[in-house]
C-alpha positions as CSV (number, residue, x, y, z in Angstrom):
1,X,-86.4,-6.3,12.5
2,X,-90.1,-6.2,11.7
3,X,-91.3,-8.8,9.3
4,X,-94.5,-9.2,7.2
5,X,-96.8,-12.0,8.2
6,X,-95.6,-14.1,5.2
7,X,-91.9,-13.6,6.1
8,X,-92.6,-14.4,9.8
9,X,-94.5,-17.6,8.9
10,X,-91.6,-18.8,6.7
11,X,-89.1,-18.0,9.4
12,X,-91.1,-19.9,12.0
13,X,-91.6,-22.9,9.7
14,X,-88.0,-23.0,8.7
15,X,-86.8,-23.0,12.3
16,X,-89.2,-25.8,13.1
17,X,-88.5,-28.1,10.1
18,X,-85.2,-27.2,8.5
19,X,-81.9,-28.1,10.2
20,X,-79.7,-25.4,8.5
21,X,-76.0,-26.1,7.6
22,X,-73.0,-24.7,9.5
23,X,-75.4,-23.2,12.0
24,X,-76.0,-23.3,15.7
25,X,-79.8,-23.4,15.5
26,X,-80.4,-22.0,19.0
27,X,-78.9,-18.7,17.7
28,X,-82.0,-18.3,15.5
29,X,-84.1,-17.7,18.6
30,X,-82.8,-14.1,18.4
31,X,-81.2,-13.9,14.9
32,X,-83.8,-14.0,12.1
33,X,-83.5,-16.5,9.2
34,X,-83.9,-14.6,5.9
35,X,-86.6,-16.0,3.6
36,X,-85.7,-15.4,0.0
37,X,-88.5,-15.0,-2.6
38,X,-86.4,-14.7,-5.8
39,X,-83.0,-13.6,-7.2
40,X,-81.9,-11.5,-10.1
41,X,-78.3,-10.8,-11.0
42,X,-76.2,-10.1,-7.9
43,X,-79.4,-9.5,-5.8
44,X,-81.5,-11.7,-3.6
45,X,-85.0,-10.5,-2.6
46,X,-87.1,-11.4,0.4
47,X,-90.9,-11.4,0.5
48,X,-91.1,-7.8,1.6
49,X,-89.0,-6.7,-1.4
50,X,-85.8,-6.0,0.6
51,X,-82.8,-6.9,-1.5
52,X,-79.4,-8.2,-0.5
53,X,-76.2,-8.0,-2.6
54,X,-74.9,-11.6,-2.7
55,X,-71.2,-10.7,-2.2
56,X,-70.3,-14.3,-1.4
57,X,-72.0,-15.9,-4.5
58,X,-74.2,-17.9,-2.1
59,X,-71.3,-19.9,-0.7
60,X,-69.1,-19.3,-3.7
61,X,-71.2,-21.1,-6.4
62,X,-73.0,-18.4,-8.4
63,X,-70.8,-17.0,-11.2
64,X,-73.2,-15.2,-13.6
65,X,-76.0,-14.0,-11.4
66,X,-79.2,-15.4,-10.1
67,X,-81.9,-16.3,-12.7
68,X,-79.4,-16.0,-15.5
69,X,-81.5,-16.1,-18.7
70,X,-79.0,-18.2,-20.8
71,X,-78.6,-20.9,-18.2
72,X,-82.4,-20.9,-17.6
73,X,-83.0,-21.4,-21.3
74,X,-80.6,-24.3,-21.5
75,X,-82.3,-26.0,-18.5
76,X,-85.8,-25.5,-20.0
77,X,-84.6,-27.2,-23.2
78,X,-83.0,-30.1,-21.4
79,X,-86.2,-30.6,-19.3
80,X,-88.1,-31.5,-22.5
81,X,-85.6,-34.2,-23.4
82,X,-84.2,-36.0,-20.3
83,X,-84.2,-35.2,-16.6
84,X,-82.1,-38.2,-15.4
85,X,-80.8,-41.6,-16.3
86,X,-78.6,-44.1,-14.5
87,X,-75.0,-43.6,-15.6
88,X,-74.0,-47.2,-15.0
89,X,-74.3,-49.0,-18.3
90,X,-76.0,-45.9,-19.9
91,X,-74.9,-42.5,-21.1
92,X,-76.3,-39.3,-22.5
93,X,-75.2,-36.4,-24.6
94,X,-74.8,-33.7,-21.9
95,X,-72.4,-35.8,-19.8
96,X,-70.3,-36.8,-22.9
97,X,-70.1,-33.2,-24.1
98,X,-69.2,-31.9,-20.7
99,X,-66.5,-34.5,-20.2
100,X,-65.0,-33.6,-23.5
101,X,-65.0,-29.9,-22.9
102,X,-63.6,-30.1,-19.4
103,X,-60.8,-32.4,-20.6
104,X,-60.0,-29.9,-23.4
105,X,-60.0,-27.0,-20.9
106,X,-58.1,-28.6,-18.0
107,X,-54.3,-28.4,-17.7
108,X,-52.4,-31.4,-18.8
109,X,-54.0,-34.5,-20.2
110,X,-56.8,-35.1,-17.8
111,X,-59.0,-37.0,-20.2
112,X,-61.2,-39.1,-17.8
113,X,-64.1,-37.5,-15.8
114,X,-65.8,-39.1,-12.8
115,X,-68.9,-37.3,-11.5
116,X,-70.7,-36.8,-8.1
117,X,-73.0,-34.2,-6.6
118,X,-70.9,-32.0,-4.3
119,X,-67.3,-31.0,-3.5
120,X,-66.8,-33.2,-0.5
121,X,-67.8,-36.2,-2.6
122,X,-65.3,-35.2,-5.3
123,X,-62.6,-35.2,-2.6
124,X,-63.7,-38.7,-1.4
125,X,-63.4,-39.9,-5.0
126,X,-59.9,-38.5,-5.5
127,X,-58.7,-40.0,-2.2
128,X,-60.2,-43.4,-3.0
129,X,-58.9,-43.4,-6.5
130,X,-55.4,-42.6,-5.3
131,X,-55.4,-45.3,-2.7
132,X,-56.9,-47.8,-5.1
133,X,-54.4,-46.9,-7.8
134,X,-51.5,-47.8,-5.6
135,X,-53.2,-51.0,-4.5
136,X,-53.8,-52.0,-8.1
137,X,-50.2,-51.1,-8.9
138,X,-48.8,-53.4,-6.2
139,X,-47.9,-50.7,-3.7
140,X,-50.6,-51.3,-1.1
141,X,-48.5,-49.7,1.6
142,X,-49.2,-46.3,0.1
143,X,-52.3,-45.5,2.2
144,X,-51.5,-42.1,3.9
145,X,-52.4,-38.6,2.8
146,X,-50.9,-35.2,3.5
147,X,-52.5,-31.7,3.3
148,X,-51.6,-28.2,4.4
149,X,-51.9,-26.7,7.8
150,X,-55.3,-25.0,8.0
151,X,-56.6,-26.9,5.0
152,X,-60.3,-27.4,4.3
153,X,-61.5,-30.1,1.9
154,X,-65.1,-30.9,3.1
155,X,-67.0,-32.5,5.9
156,X,-67.6,-36.1,4.9
157,X,-65.3,-38.5,6.8
158,X,-62.6,-38.9,4.2
159,X,-62.6,-35.2,3.3
160,X,-62.6,-34.2,6.9
161,X,-59.6,-36.5,7.5
162,X,-57.5,-34.2,5.3
163,X,-59.1,-31.0,6.7
164,X,-57.2,-29.1,9.4
165,X,-59.9,-26.7,10.7
166,X,-60.5,-27.6,14.4
167,X,-64.1,-26.2,14.5
168,X,-65.2,-28.8,11.9
169,X,-62.8,-31.6,12.7
170,X,-62.2,-32.0,16.4
171,X,-65.6,-33.3,17.4
172,X,-65.3,-36.2,14.8
173,X,-61.7,-37.0,15.4
174,X,-62.4,-40.5,16.7
175,X,-64.1,-41.4,13.4
176,X,-61.3,-40.1,11.1
177,X,-58.2,-41.5,9.6
178,X,-55.0,-39.8,10.6
179,X,-53.4,-37.5,8.0
180,X,-50.3,-35.4,8.2
181,X,-50.2,-31.6,7.7
182,X,-47.2,-29.7,6.2
183,X,-46.7,-26.0,6.6
184,X,-49.0,-23.7,4.6
185,X,-47.4,-21.3,2.2
186,X,-49.9,-18.6,3.3
187,X,-47.8,-15.4,2.7
188,X,-49.0,-13.8,5.9
189,X,-46.7,-16.2,7.7
190,X,-43.6,-15.1,5.9
191,X,-40.7,-13.8,8.0
192,X,-40.1,-10.0,8.0
193,X,-38.4,-9.2,4.7
194,X,-39.2,-12.6,3.1
195,X,-41.1,-12.4,-0.1
196,X,-44.2,-14.5,-0.8
197,X,-42.3,-16.5,-3.3
198,X,-39.4,-17.2,-1.0
199,X,-41.7,-18.3,1.8
200,X,-43.6,-20.5,-0.6
201,X,-40.4,-22.2,-1.7
202,X,-39.3,-22.6,2.0
203,X,-42.6,-24.4,2.7
204,X,-42.1,-26.6,-0.3
205,X,-38.7,-27.7,0.9
206,X,-40.4,-28.7,4.2
207,X,-42.8,-30.8,2.1
208,X,-39.7,-32.4,0.4
209,X,-38.2,-33.2,3.8
210,X,-41.3,-34.9,5.0
211,X,-41.7,-37.0,1.8
212,X,-38.1,-38.0,1.9
213,X,-38.9,-39.8,5.1
214,X,-42.5,-41.0,4.4
215,X,-42.9,-41.3,0.6
216,X,-43.1,-45.1,0.8
217,X,-46.4,-44.9,2.7
218,X,-47.8,-41.7,1.2
219,X,-50.4,-41.9,-1.5
220,X,-51.1,-38.3,-2.2
221,X,-50.7,-34.6,-1.3
222,X,-53.9,-32.6,-1.5
223,X,-53.8,-28.8,-2.0
224,X,-56.2,-25.9,-2.5
225,X,-54.3,-24.1,-5.3
226,X,-53.4,-20.4,-4.6
227,X,-56.2,-19.8,-2.0
228,X,-57.1,-21.8,1.1
229,X,-60.7,-20.4,1.2
230,X,-62.5,-21.8,4.3
231,X,-59.2,-21.6,6.2
232,X,-59.4,-17.7,6.2
233,X,-58.7,-16.9,2.5
234,X,-55.0,-17.7,2.9
235,X,-53.3,-16.9,-0.3
236,X,-49.9,-18.2,-1.6
237,X,-47.5,-17.8,-4.5
238,X,-47.8,-20.2,-7.5
239,X,-44.2,-21.2,-6.9
240,X,-45.4,-23.5,-4.2
241,X,-47.5,-25.5,-6.7
242,X,-44.6,-25.7,-9.2
243,X,-42.2,-27.1,-6.6
244,X,-44.8,-29.4,-5.0
245,X,-45.5,-30.9,-8.5
246,X,-41.7,-31.6,-8.8
247,X,-41.5,-33.1,-5.3
248,X,-44.5,-35.3,-5.8
249,X,-43.0,-36.6,-9.1
250,X,-39.6,-37.2,-7.4
251,X,-41.1,-39.3,-4.6
252,X,-44.0,-41.0,-6.6
253,X,-46.8,-39.3,-4.7
254,X,-50.0,-38.1,-6.4
255,X,-50.9,-34.4,-6.4
256,X,-54.7,-33.7,-5.8
257,X,-55.7,-30.2,-6.7
258,X,-58.9,-29.2,-4.8
259,X,-60.2,-26.5,-7.2
260,X,-63.8,-26.8,-5.9
261,X,-63.8,-23.2,-4.7
262,X,-61.0,-21.7,-6.8
263,X,-61.8,-23.1,-10.2
264,X,-63.8,-21.5,-13.0
265,X,-62.1,-18.1,-13.0
266,X,-62.0,-17.4,-9.3
267,X,-58.3,-16.9,-9.2
268,X,-57.9,-15.0,-12.5
269,X,-57.5,-18.0,-14.8
270,X,-60.0,-20.7,-15.6
271,X,-58.2,-23.1,-13.3
272,X,-55.8,-22.0,-10.6
273,X,-53.2,-24.6,-11.5
274,X,-52.6,-22.8,-14.8
275,X,-50.8,-20.0,-12.9
276,X,-48.1,-22.5,-11.9
277,X,-48.1,-24.2,-15.3
278,X,-48.7,-27.6,-13.8
279,X,-51.2,-30.4,-14.1
280,X,-52.3,-32.4,-11.1
281,X,-53.0,-36.1,-11.1
282,X,-56.5,-35.4,-9.9
283,X,-58.5,-32.2,-10.4
284,X,-61.5,-31.8,-8.2
285,X,-64.3,-29.4,-9.4
286,X,-67.7,-28.3,-8.1
287,X,-69.4,-25.1,-6.9
288,X,-69.1,-22.8,-10.0
289,X,-69.2,-25.8,-12.4
290,X,-72.9,-25.3,-12.9
291,X,-72.9,-21.5,-12.4
292,X,-74.5,-22.0,-9.1
293,X,-77.6,-23.8,-10.4
294,X,-77.5,-27.5,-9.6
295,X,-75.3,-29.8,-7.5
296,X,-72.6,-31.3,-9.6
297,X,-68.9,-32.2,-9.0
298,X,-66.3,-33.9,-11.1
299,X,-62.9,-35.5,-10.7
300,X,-60.6,-35.4,-13.7
301,X,-57.6,-37.6,-14.0
302,X,-55.1,-38.9,-16.6
303,X,-54.8,-42.1,-18.5
304,X,-52.1,-43.7,-16.3
305,X,-54.6,-43.6,-13.4
306,X,-57.5,-44.8,-15.5
307,X,-55.5,-47.8,-17.0
308,X,-54.7,-49.1,-13.5
309,X,-58.4,-49.8,-13.0
310,X,-59.1,-51.1,-16.6
311,X,-59.1,-54.9,-16.1
312,X,-61.2,-58.1,-16.5
313,X,-61.5,-58.4,-12.8
314,X,-64.5,-56.4,-11.4
315,X,-62.9,-55.8,-8.0
316,X,-60.0,-53.9,-9.7
317,X,-62.5,-51.4,-11.1
318,X,-63.5,-48.2,-9.4
319,X,-66.9,-49.2,-8.0
320,X,-67.7,-45.9,-6.3
321,X,-71.2,-44.5,-7.3
322,X,-73.8,-41.9,-6.6
323,X,-77.5,-42.1,-7.6
324,X,-77.4,-38.8,-9.5
325,X,-74.0,-39.2,-11.0
326,X,-73.7,-37.1,-14.2
327,X,-77.3,-35.8,-14.0
328,X,-78.3,-34.4,-17.4
329,X,-79.8,-31.3,-16.0
330,X,-76.7,-30.4,-14.0
331,X,-74.5,-31.3,-17.0
332,X,-76.5,-29.0,-19.2
333,X,-76.3,-26.1,-16.7
334,X,-72.5,-26.7,-16.7
335,X,-72.3,-26.6,-20.5
336,X,-74.3,-23.4,-20.5
337,X,-71.9,-22.0,-17.9
338,X,-68.9,-22.9,-20.1
339,X,-70.6,-21.3,-23.1
340,X,-70.8,-18.0,-21.2
341,X,-67.1,-18.2,-20.4
342,X,-66.3,-18.7,-24.0
343,X,-68.8,-16.3,-25.7
344,X,-68.3,-13.4,-23.3
345,X,-64.5,-13.8,-22.9
346,X,-65.1,-13.8,-19.1
347,X,-61.6,-14.4,-18.0
348,X,-60.3,-11.3,-19.7
349,X,-63.3,-9.2,-18.6
350,X,-62.8,-10.3,-15.0
351,X,-59.2,-9.1,-15.0
352,X,-60.3,-5.7,-16.0
353,X,-63.1,-5.7,-13.4
354,X,-60.9,-7.0,-10.6
355,X,-58.3,-4.3,-11.3
356,X,-61.1,-1.6,-11.1
357,X,-62.6,-3.1,-7.9
358,X,-59.2,-3.3,-6.2
359,X,-58.4,0.3,-7.0
360,X,-61.8,1.4,-5.6
361,X,-61.0,-0.4,-2.3
362,X,-58.3,2.0,-1.4
363,X,-60.4,3.4,1.5
364,X,-60.8,-0.1,2.9
365,X,-57.0,-0.8,2.6
366,X,-56.3,2.4,4.5
367,X,-58.8,1.7,7.3
368,X,-57.0,1.6,10.6
369,X,-58.4,-1.8,11.5
370,X,-57.6,-3.5,8.2
371,X,-54.6,-5.9,8.1
372,X,-53.2,-8.1,5.3
373,X,-55.4,-6.8,2.5
374,X,-55.1,-9.4,-0.3
375,X,-56.5,-10.2,-3.7
376,X,-56.3,-13.1,-6.1
377,X,-58.4,-12.9,-9.2
378,X,-62.1,-12.4,-8.1
379,X,-61.3,-13.0,-4.4
380,X,-60.6,-10.2,-2.0
381,X,-60.0,-10.5,1.7
382,X,-58.6,-8.6,4.7
383,X,-58.1,-9.3,8.4
384,X,-59.7,-7.1,11.1
385,X,-57.6,-6.0,14.0
386,X,-59.0,-6.1,17.6
387,X,-61.9,-8.2,16.5
388,X,-64.0,-9.7,19.3
389,X,-64.8,-13.4,19.5
390,X,-68.3,-12.7,18.1
391,X,-67.1,-10.3,15.4
392,X,-68.1,-12.4,12.4
393,X,-71.7,-12.7,13.7
394,X,-72.0,-9.0,14.4
395,X,-70.5,-8.0,11.1
396,X,-72.9,-10.4,9.3
397,X,-75.9,-8.9,11.0
398,X,-74.7,-5.3,10.4
399,X,-74.1,-6.1,6.7
400,X,-77.6,-7.6,6.3
401,X,-79.1,-4.3,7.7
402,X,-77.3,-2.5,4.9
403,X,-78.5,-5.0,2.3
404,X,-75.2,-7.0,2.0
405,X,-74.7,-10.7,2.3
406,X,-71.3,-11.1,3.8
407,X,-70.2,-13.9,6.1
408,X,-66.7,-13.3,7.7
409,X,-64.5,-16.3,8.5
410,X,-63.5,-15.4,12.1
411,X,-61.9,-12.0,11.8
412,X,-61.4,-12.2,8.1
413,X,-63.8,-10.3,5.8
414,X,-63.9,-11.5,2.2
415,X,-65.7,-10.8,-1.1
416,X,-66.3,-13.5,-3.7
417,X,-69.1,-11.9,-5.7
418,X,-70.7,-13.1,-8.9
419,X,-68.8,-12.0,-12.0
420,X,-71.7,-9.8,-13.1
421,X,-71.0,-7.3,-10.3
422,X,-70.8,-3.7,-11.7
423,X,-69.2,-0.5,-10.4
424,X,-72.3,0.6,-8.6
425,X,-72.5,-2.7,-6.8
426,X,-68.8,-2.4,-6.0
427,X,-69.2,1.1,-4.5
428,X,-72.2,-0.1,-2.4
429,X,-70.2,-3.1,-1.1
430,X,-67.2,-1.0,-0.2
431,X,-69.2,1.8,1.5
432,X,-71.3,-0.8,3.4
433,X,-68.2,-2.7,4.6
434,X,-66.6,0.6,5.9
435,X,-69.7,1.3,7.9
436,X,-69.8,-2.2,9.3
437,X,-66.1,-2.0,10.2
438,X,-66.7,1.1,12.3
439,X,-69.8,-0.4,13.9
440,X,-68.5,-3.9,14.8
441,X,-65.9,-4.9,17.4
């Protein structure tokens, strides 16, 4: 791939100075890094004017397109007022307004919001809050956590302890607390003739059996509702969540809903938990929270948790902190994002758009190499038969050649595009994927 002098200069400088995430840097001796000049809508542009359809929302964060004029305007206005202030002992309008709106929108009575900067940090907060709650409540033996097989919750040490993806976890195993994994309700694992709902309920009963034995030492169950994203876009029936909520209540175990990737409309409702008609004890949010603009995460919880920390004794308080907690610019971007959801009736519009896109994908569904085609809300995925060990890398490169940003997870190809995708974009994405399927083994 030939590059302009400016592109090549940026590639060389980036390789020399930037340690890129989730990357074996040596591979960039032969695979070019793509320097991006600007974005507009679903498109990213390099310095030569080549454009790439951002079919994964830049790691699942961008909801309403790059350079969205409404979010831009909100940030410009906020810049003239306040860029940041310490949130310990101080407060500001954007963080108050955002907390109130999130609490109104979230399922249940999750009226207390604690902020950080990224999804893994939100998971750390929820784990620590759960542990500390039980300690403050006189049940200090409840220190263990359970998650699903093939779960992914982040790569800081606490979040990695409840993650079950070997590629990320095995190297750091000596640093991690042990956690226990229960079977995933991923419907691809159902027995022949068993429905997704029946399989979900069978997995839930295995959770009940585990907690019957270990509830006295278990603080919380953490779940990615409806879709285990980084674990290969494993999708499950909402019945699992409903039954898991009942089981957690029965055995006095917290339920942590990791909606970092699946919140804000990704699964077809604003929050995935809505489809099971449940409320978790902790709701973890990030990624789409700011529309893909600025780092921000939040953990919402209910008053019973909050009251366990409300005390004259400082050490009983939740003393966790981040320098940029509740940053006003990030909160303002989040508020602008929520405004778009409300004013444009995005959830309803997405349902119509998702149905159209799914219908257009019939040629993909019928491709001889496609297995387990699946869709939940604005997430589509399929597994590729006979995929070589380096399939994901080859598919990624082939897609770039066709102007598509796609990053398969192993042999699973998925689409998580911005919600502003139109039918022309859909057709281009489908046609390009068919070509890549035929070209990559």
